[in-house]
MISEKOL-693658 format. One record per residue (C-alpha): residue number from 0; x, y negated, z negated; residue in three letters. Coordinates in nm, 2 decimals. Layout:
<atoms>
+-----+--------+--------+--------+-----+
:   n :      x :      y :      z : res :
+-----+--------+--------+--------+-----+
: NUM :      X :      Y :      Z : ALA :
...
+-----+--------+--------+--------+-----+
</atoms>
This chain:
<atoms>
+-----+--------+--------+--------+-----+
:   n :      x :      y :      z : res :
+-----+--------+--------+--------+-----+
:   0 :   0.00 :   0.00 :   0.00 : UNK :
:   1 :   0.28 :  -0.24 :  -0.09 : UNK :
:   2 :   0.46 :  -0.16 :   0.24 : UNK :
:   3 :   0.15 :  -0.24 :   0.44 : UNK :
:   4 :   0.09 :  -0.58 :   0.27 : UNK :
:   5 :   0.46 :  -0.67 :   0.33 : UNK :
:   6 :   0.41 :  -0.58 :   0.69 : UNK :
:   7 :   0.11 :  -0.81 :   0.71 : UNK :
:   8 :   0.30 :  -1.09 :   0.55 : UNK :
:   9 :   0.59 :  -1.06 :   0.78 : UNK :
:  10 :   0.36 :  -1.04 :   1.08 : UNK :
:  11 :   0.18 :  -1.36 :   0.98 : UNK :
:  12 :   0.51 :  -1.54 :   0.95 : UNK :
:  13 :   0.63 :  -1.41 :   1.29 : UNK :
:  14 :   0.29 :  -1.50 :   1.45 : UNK :
:  15 :   0.40 :  -1.86 :   1.41 : UNK :
:  16 :   0.72 :  -1.81 :   1.61 : UNK :
:  17 :   0.60 :  -1.82 :   1.97 : UNK :
:  18 :   0.72 :  -1.90 :   2.31 : UNK :
:  19 :   0.45 :  -2.07 :   2.52 : UNK :
:  20 :   0.19 :  -1.91 :   2.31 : UNK :
:  21 :   0.33 :  -1.55 :   2.32 : UNK :
:  22 :   0.50 :  -1.40 :   2.01 : UNK :
:  23 :   0.88 :  -1.37 :   2.01 : UNK :
:  24 :   0.87 :  -1.05 :   1.82 : UNK :
:  25 :   0.60 :  -0.80 :   1.73 : UNK :
:  26 :   0.58 :  -0.63 :   1.39 : UNK :
:  27 :   0.44 :  -0.29 :   1.46 : UNK :
:  28 :   0.48 :   0.06 :   1.34 : UNK :
:  29 :   0.73 :   0.28 :   1.52 : UNK :
:  30 :   0.58 :   0.50 :   1.79 : UNK :
:  31 :   0.70 :   0.85 :   1.87 : UNK :
:  32 :   0.95 :   0.72 :   2.13 : UNK :
:  33 :   1.11 :   0.49 :   1.87 : UNK :
:  34 :   1.13 :   0.76 :   1.61 : UNK :
:  35 :   1.28 :   1.02 :   1.83 : UNK :
:  36 :   1.53 :   0.79 :   2.01 : UNK :
:  37 :   1.64 :   0.62 :   1.69 : UNK :
:  38 :   1.67 :   0.95 :   1.50 : UNK :
:  39 :   1.88 :   1.12 :   1.77 : UNK :
:  40 :   2.09 :   0.81 :   1.81 : UNK :
:  41 :   2.14 :   0.78 :   1.43 : UNK :
:  42 :   2.25 :   1.14 :   1.40 : UNK :
:  43 :   2.49 :   1.11 :   1.69 : UNK :
:  44 :   2.63 :   0.78 :   1.55 : UNK :
:  45 :   2.66 :   0.93 :   1.20 : UNK :
:  46 :   2.87 :   1.22 :   1.35 : UNK :
:  47 :   3.10 :   0.98 :   1.54 : UNK :
:  48 :   3.15 :   0.75 :   1.23 : UNK :
:  49 :   3.23 :   1.03 :   0.99 : UNK :
:  50 :   3.38 :   1.29 :   1.22 : UNK :
:  51 :   3.55 :   1.10 :   1.51 : UNK :
:  52 :   3.79 :   1.38 :   1.58 : UNK :
:  53 :   3.50 :   1.62 :   1.65 : UNK :
:  54 :   3.49 :   1.50 :   2.01 : UNK :
:  55 :   3.87 :   1.43 :   2.03 : UNK :
:  56 :   3.90 :   1.67 :   2.33 : UNK :
:  57 :   3.69 :   1.44 :   2.55 : UNK :
:  58 :   3.74 :   1.07 :   2.61 : UNK :
:  59 :   3.46 :   1.10 :   2.86 : UNK :
:  60 :   3.22 :   1.17 :   2.57 : UNK :
:  61 :   3.31 :   0.84 :   2.41 : UNK :
:  62 :   3.29 :   0.66 :   2.75 : UNK :
:  63 :   2.94 :   0.80 :   2.80 : UNK :
:  64 :   2.84 :   0.71 :   2.44 : UNK :
:  65 :   2.95 :   0.35 :   2.46 : UNK :
:  66 :   2.83 :   0.27 :   2.81 : UNK :
:  67 :   2.52 :   0.50 :   2.78 : UNK :
:  68 :   2.40 :   0.31 :   2.48 : UNK :
:  69 :   2.39 :  -0.02 :   2.67 : UNK :
:  70 :   2.22 :   0.13 :   2.97 : UNK :
:  71 :   1.97 :   0.31 :   2.75 : UNK :
:  72 :   1.88 :  -0.01 :   2.57 : UNK :
:  73 :   1.86 :  -0.21 :   2.89 : UNK :
:  74 :   1.67 :   0.04 :   3.11 : UNK :
:  75 :   1.47 :   0.26 :   2.88 : UNK :
:  76 :   1.42 :   0.09 :   2.55 : UNK :
:  77 :   1.34 :  -0.27 :   2.66 : UNK :
:  78 :   0.97 :  -0.25 :   2.57 : UNK :
:  79 :   1.06 :  -0.12 :   2.22 : UNK :
:  80 :   1.31 :  -0.41 :   2.17 : UNK :
:  81 :   1.01 :  -0.65 :   2.15 : UNK :
:  82 :   0.94 :  -0.50 :   1.80 : UNK :
:  83 :   1.14 :  -0.67 :   1.53 : UNK :
:  84 :   1.22 :  -0.35 :   1.34 : UNK :
:  85 :   1.35 :  -0.18 :   1.65 : UNK :
:  86 :   1.56 :  -0.48 :   1.75 : UNK :
:  87 :   1.71 :  -0.50 :   1.39 : UNK :
:  88 :   1.79 :  -0.13 :   1.41 : UNK :
:  89 :   1.99 :  -0.18 :   1.73 : UNK :
:  90 :   2.15 :  -0.49 :   1.59 : UNK :
:  91 :   2.26 :  -0.28 :   1.29 : UNK :
:  92 :   2.39 :  -0.01 :   1.54 : UNK :
:  93 :   2.59 :  -0.28 :   1.72 : UNK :
:  94 :   2.76 :  -0.37 :   1.39 : UNK :
:  95 :   2.85 :   0.00 :   1.35 : UNK :
:  96 :   2.98 :  -0.01 :   1.70 : UNK :
:  97 :   3.21 :  -0.30 :   1.62 : UNK :
:  98 :   3.33 :  -0.11 :   1.32 : UNK :
:  99 :   3.39 :   0.21 :   1.53 : UNK :
: 100 :   3.56 :   0.01 :   1.80 : UNK :
: 101 :   3.82 :  -0.14 :   1.56 : UNK :
: 102 :   3.85 :   0.19 :   1.37 : UNK :
: 103 :   3.92 :   0.43 :   1.66 : UNK :
: 104 :   4.03 :   0.21 :   1.96 : UNK :
: 105 :   4.40 :   0.31 :   1.91 : UNK :
: 106 :   4.33 :   0.68 :   1.88 : UNK :
: 107 :   4.48 :   0.88 :   2.16 : UNK :
: 108 :   4.15 :   1.06 :   2.23 : UNK :
: 109 :   3.97 :   0.74 :   2.34 : UNK :
: 110 :   4.26 :   0.63 :   2.57 : UNK :
: 111 :   4.20 :   0.66 :   2.94 : UNK :
: 112 :   4.43 :   0.58 :   3.24 : UNK :
: 113 :   4.23 :   0.26 :   3.31 : UNK :
: 114 :   4.15 :   0.15 :   2.96 : UNK :
: 115 :   3.98 :   0.24 :   2.64 : UNK :
: 116 :   3.67 :   0.47 :   2.66 : UNK :
: 117 :   3.49 :   0.28 :   2.39 : UNK :
: 118 :   3.54 :  -0.07 :   2.51 : UNK :
: 119 :   3.17 :  -0.13 :   2.56 : UNK :
: 120 :   3.11 :  -0.06 :   2.19 : UNK :
: 121 :   3.25 :  -0.40 :   2.11 : UNK :
: 122 :   2.98 :  -0.56 :   2.33 : UNK :
: 123 :   2.66 :  -0.39 :   2.22 : UNK :
: 124 :   2.55 :  -0.70 :   2.02 : UNK :
: 125 :   2.61 :  -0.92 :   2.32 : UNK :
: 126 :   2.38 :  -0.71 :   2.54 : UNK :
: 127 :   2.11 :  -0.72 :   2.27 : UNK :
: 128 :   2.12 :  -1.10 :   2.26 : UNK :
: 129 :   2.14 :  -1.13 :   2.64 : UNK :
: 130 :   1.82 :  -0.92 :   2.66 : UNK :
: 131 :   1.64 :  -1.14 :   2.41 : UNK :
: 132 :   1.75 :  -1.45 :   2.59 : UNK :
: 133 :   1.61 :  -1.31 :   2.92 : UNK :
: 134 :   1.29 :  -1.22 :   2.73 : UNK :
: 135 :   1.26 :  -1.58 :   2.60 : UNK :
: 136 :   1.32 :  -1.71 :   2.96 : UNK :
: 137 :   1.05 :  -1.48 :   3.09 : UNK :
: 138 :   0.81 :  -1.57 :   2.82 : UNK :
: 139 :   0.87 :  -1.94 :   2.86 : UNK :
: 140 :   0.87 :  -1.97 :   3.24 : UNK :
: 141 :   0.65 :  -1.67 :   3.35 : UNK :
: 142 :   0.43 :  -1.64 :   3.04 : UNK :
: 143 :   0.49 :  -1.26 :   3.06 : UNK :
: 144 :   0.70 :  -1.01 :   2.88 : UNK :
: 145 :   1.02 :  -0.93 :   3.06 : UNK :
: 146 :   1.01 :  -0.58 :   3.22 : UNK :
: 147 :   1.25 :  -0.37 :   3.42 : UNK :
: 148 :   1.20 :  -0.25 :   3.78 : UNK :
: 149 :   1.17 :   0.12 :   3.82 : UNK :
: 150 :   1.41 :   0.29 :   4.07 : UNK :
: 151 :   1.26 :   0.28 :   4.41 : UNK :
: 152 :   0.95 :   0.08 :   4.30 : UNK :
: 153 :   0.84 :  -0.27 :   4.24 : UNK :
: 154 :   0.64 :  -0.16 :   3.93 : UNK :
: 155 :   0.75 :  -0.14 :   3.57 : UNK :
: 156 :   0.78 :   0.22 :   3.44 : UNK :
: 157 :   0.61 :   0.16 :   3.10 : UNK :
: 158 :   0.35 :  -0.11 :   3.16 : UNK :
: 159 :   0.28 :  -0.03 :   3.53 : UNK :
: 160 :   0.26 :  -0.39 :   3.63 : UNK :
: 161 :   0.43 :  -0.54 :   3.93 : UNK :
: 162 :   0.78 :  -0.67 :   3.87 : UNK :
: 163 :   0.82 :  -1.04 :   3.96 : UNK :
: 164 :   1.11 :  -1.18 :   4.16 : UNK :
: 165 :   1.24 :  -1.35 :   3.85 : UNK :
: 166 :   1.25 :  -1.02 :   3.67 : UNK :
: 167 :   1.43 :  -0.86 :   3.96 : UNK :
: 168 :   1.69 :  -1.14 :   3.95 : UNK :
: 169 :   1.72 :  -1.12 :   3.57 : UNK :
: 170 :   1.77 :  -0.74 :   3.59 : UNK :
: 171 :   2.03 :  -0.79 :   3.86 : UNK :
: 172 :   2.20 :  -1.05 :   3.64 : UNK :
: 173 :   2.21 :  -0.81 :   3.35 : UNK :
: 174 :   2.36 :  -0.54 :   3.56 : UNK :
: 175 :   2.62 :  -0.78 :   3.71 : UNK :
: 176 :   2.72 :  -0.89 :   3.36 : UNK :
: 177 :   2.75 :  -0.53 :   3.25 : UNK :
: 178 :   2.97 :  -0.44 :   3.55 : UNK :
: 179 :   3.19 :  -0.76 :   3.52 : UNK :
: 180 :   3.24 :  -0.71 :   3.14 : UNK :
: 181 :   3.32 :  -0.34 :   3.20 : UNK :
: 182 :   3.58 :  -0.43 :   3.45 : UNK :
: 183 :   3.72 :  -0.71 :   3.24 : UNK :
: 184 :   3.74 :  -0.48 :   2.93 : UNK :
: 185 :   3.97 :  -0.24 :   3.13 : UNK :
: 186 :   4.34 :  -0.29 :   3.09 : UNK :
+-----+--------+--------+--------+-----+
</atoms>
């Protein structure tokens, strides 16, 4: 009961923070997708934090983990990122990523010929903020939530609404930033 009333209070406060009449964040319970994705990711991150040598045979695993996180958030988790509790979870994960980056960046098992396999871990927080800035832009100028184009389609995967040209450009901008930062982070 206490948790429910706290949620209502937070929701009332956040209802006042709007962009062109639309809420910046939603306070909602986690749905099944959120629970599963956050649980799996938490377990995987826990293993990496406390047992980094477990995957020491494969720098590719760390490359997949660090770049896959960003792509997962951008392409598959964008609608959940509108919820304050989900956004705060991923922001917390980005702090763990910073910790991991500084903890294991010099270990031999994350070294690759062209750079460090975990270089993107140091930028998770940046991509989260970039997404939110693009969301605010979309809310302000389009008066719609920012959605992602589905491969081979002009429709959003989750909301099944037509993706605007602005959203296509913002998605392309996100991907260009991702590629440029990936290249710049290489040695």
